N, C-alpha and C positions, 0 to 999 in steps of 0.2 A: 503493499499500501503506499510506505514512503518513497518505492521508485517511481510509481504512477503520479503523486504528487510533483514529485520533482520533475518528471517529463512534461506535466502540464505547465509547471512554472517557466520551465527553460522555452518550452513552446510559445507561451504567452510573451515572452523577453523577445523572442526573435519577431513575433507578429509586430508587436510594439516598434520594434525598431524599425521594420519596412514600412511602417505607417509614417513615423516621425523622423527619421534619418535617411532613408535610402532616395534615390533619384524619382522614383515613382511615388514616392511620398506626398506630402502635405507641401512641402516645397514645391514641387510640380505643379499642384492645383494653384497654389499663390502665383506663380509664374504665367501660369496658363491665363488664369482669370487677368492679371493687368495686361496680358499681350492682347485678350479679347477687348478689353476695354479701350487699349490704344486702338484696335482698329476699327472698331464702334465709331471713335471722335474720328478717325480718319474718313470712314464712310461718308458720317454727316457732312463733313467739310465738303466732300467730293460730290455728295447730292445736292448741296447748296449752289456749288459751282455750275452744276450739271443744269438745274434749276433757270439760273441766270443765263446761260447759254440758250437754254430753251427759249427762254423771252425773248433773247436779243434776236434770234433766229426768225422768232413768229413776228417781231417787230419789223424785222428788214422784209419779211415774206408781203407784210399788209402797208405798211405805211412808206412815203416816200420822204418822211422828215428823218428816220433815222439814217436811211440810204445818203441821204445828202448830207448829214453831220459825219459820217464816217467818210464818205469821198472828201470831204473838206479835210477831215485833221490827219488821215493818212496820205492822203493823194495830191492834197494841196488846189482840190478844185475851187475853182470861181463860176458862178453863176453868171449867165449871160447879161443880165441887169445890174451887175454889182460891178463896183472899182477895188483892185487891189492896191492897197497903200503898204509899204513896208519901209518901217521904220528904223534907220541904223543907226547904233548909238555912236557919238562922237568920241573919235579915239585921240588921245594924246600923243602927238609925235615925238619920239625919242630920238635925241641925237643919235648918228651913226657915231660906234665907238670905236677908237682909234686901232690900229693893230697891235698887236702884243709887241711889247717894248723889250727888247733884246739887249744884253749886254756884249760888248766888246772883249775879248780876251785883252788883256795886258802882257805886255811881252817885254 
């Protein structure tokens, strides 16, 4: 009977070791849960971005205002009844620097 109790205690300790300390135990469960949460947040961000892109595609298909806005910003287009003015900032003239000064060797 003592042997049987000893074997049961040893088996219980081995099972507890597997649960708490082995690679397939609780550490792995915690690691997997954090990985799932990270993936869910990444998926939520991608779903938000996909929604924005779908709205932009629908707007481009329906209306001309979004199409004109994109043509203006990306292609620099100007409508036929508009005038384009480009304002160039005034630059300060910098005098040309003289060439490098060299010393002649004294003999």
